[in-house]
C-alpha positions as CSV (number, residue, x, y, z in Angstrom):
1,M,13.4,-40.9,-16.1
2,Q,9.8,-39.8,-15.4
3,F,10.8,-38.8,-11.8
4,K,13.5,-36.6,-13.2
5,S,10.9,-34.8,-15.4
6,Y,8.8,-34.1,-12.3
7,I,11.8,-32.7,-10.4
8,L,12.7,-30.4,-13.3
9,T,9.1,-29.2,-13.6
10,A,9.0,-28.4,-9.9
11,L,12.2,-26.5,-10.0
12,A,11.1,-24.5,-13.0
13,A,7.8,-23.6,-11.2
14,L,9.8,-22.4,-8.2
15,A,12.1,-20.4,-10.4
16,L,9.2,-18.7,-12.1
17,A,7.4,-18.0,-8.8
18,S,10.4,-16.4,-7.1
19,P,9.8,-13.0,-8.7
20,A,6.3,-13.0,-7.3
21,W,7.7,-13.5,-3.8
22,A,10.3,-10.8,-4.3
23,H,7.6,-8.4,-5.3
24,H,6.1,-8.4,-1.8
25,S,9.2,-7.2,0.0
26,H,8.6,-4.1,2.1
27,A,12.2,-3.7,3.0
28,N,12.1,0.0,1.9
29,Y,9.6,0.7,4.7
30,D,10.3,0.9,8.4
31,L,7.8,-1.7,9.6
32,N,8.6,-1.0,13.3
33,E,7.3,2.6,13.1
34,F,3.9,4.1,12.3
35,L,3.2,7.7,11.2
36,I,-0.2,9.2,11.8
37,M,-1.2,12.0,9.4
38,D,-4.2,13.9,8.3
39,G,-4.5,15.1,4.8
40,T,-6.6,15.5,1.6
41,V,-6.7,12.8,-1.1
42,T,-5.3,14.2,-4.3
43,E,-5.1,11.0,-6.4
44,V,-6.3,7.4,-6.2
45,F,-5.0,4.7,-8.4
46,W,-6.8,1.4,-8.3
47,I,-4.3,-0.7,-10.2
48,N,-2.6,-4.1,-9.6
49,P,-0.4,-5.1,-8.0
50,H,-1.2,-2.4,-5.4
51,V,-3.5,0.6,-5.0
52,W,-1.8,3.9,-4.6
53,L,-3.0,7.2,-3.0
54,S,-1.5,10.7,-3.1
55,L,-2.2,12.6,0.1
56,E,-1.6,16.3,0.6
57,V,-0.4,16.9,4.1
58,V,0.5,20.3,5.6
59,N,4.0,20.2,7.1
60,E,5.3,21.8,10.2
61,E,6.0,25.0,8.3
62,G,2.4,25.2,7.2
63,E,3.2,24.2,3.6
64,P,1.6,21.4,1.7
65,N,3.6,18.3,0.8
66,V,2.2,15.4,-1.3
67,W,2.8,12.0,0.2
68,V,2.6,8.8,-1.9
69,L,1.0,5.9,-0.1
70,E,1.1,2.2,-1.1
71,G,-2.0,0.1,-0.2
72,A,-3.0,-3.5,-0.7
73,S,-4.0,-5.2,-3.9
74,V,-7.3,-4.4,-5.6
75,G,-8.5,-7.9,-4.8
76,Q,-7.6,-7.7,-1.1
77,L,-9.2,-4.3,-0.7
78,L,-12.4,-5.6,-2.3
79,R,-12.5,-8.6,0.0
80,D,-12.0,-6.2,2.9
81,G,-15.1,-4.2,1.9
82,W,-13.4,-1.3,0.2
83,R,-14.8,0.0,-3.2
84,Q,-13.1,2.1,-5.8
85,D,-15.3,5.0,-4.8
86,S,-14.8,4.6,-1.0
87,M,-12.3,7.4,-1.3
88,V,-12.3,10.1,-3.9
89,V,-10.1,13.1,-4.7
90,G,-10.8,15.9,-2.1
91,D,-11.7,13.6,0.8
92,P,-10.1,14.5,4.1
93,I,-8.7,11.3,5.7
94,S,-6.4,10.2,8.5
95,V,-3.8,7.5,7.9
96,R,-1.6,5.4,10.0
97,C,1.3,4.1,7.9
98,H,4.9,2.7,7.9
99,P,7.3,5.5,6.6
100,L,9.9,5.0,4.0
101,R,13.3,4.2,5.5
102,D,15.0,7.0,3.5
103,G,12.8,9.7,4.9
104,S,11.0,10.5,1.6
105,D,7.4,11.5,1.7
106,G,5.9,8.0,1.3
107,C,4.4,5.3,3.4
108,L,3.1,1.7,3.3
109,L,-0.5,2.1,4.3
110,G,-1.8,0.2,7.3
111,Y,-5.0,2.0,8.2
112,I,-7.3,4.8,7.0
113,T,-9.9,6.7,8.8
114,L,-12.6,8.3,6.6
115,P,-14.7,11.2,8.0
116,G,-17.2,10.0,10.6
117,E,-16.0,6.4,10.4
118,E,-13.8,4.0,12.4
119,E,-10.2,3.3,11.5
120,K,-10.1,0.5,8.8
121,E,-7.3,-1.6,7.5
122,Y,-6.1,-0.7,4.0
123,D,-3.3,-3.3,3.6
């Protein structure tokens, strides 16, 4: 009888953990492609589960478009040496990111280059 309780507890733990696994799907991004863009940071949101940036990028017609970029978790970025004030609104940056599959103005961040610095992972 006790063995059955252990099995039921383990199954319940797996069932509760599955939404956490599902959260980390990046199926909406084309992970086989990278876009490289230069732009100006317009917003930075240090929130869990992921940090988000808005980046104003000038398109081919010379008009500004705002791109929404998904980064890593706050904890991961802190472990990688990023700080909340590493980037602020108005900073010019270059990004290398995975585009959204539907062609919308959004990306999964891979790397960011700050002015005068080397490219650094942001995911």
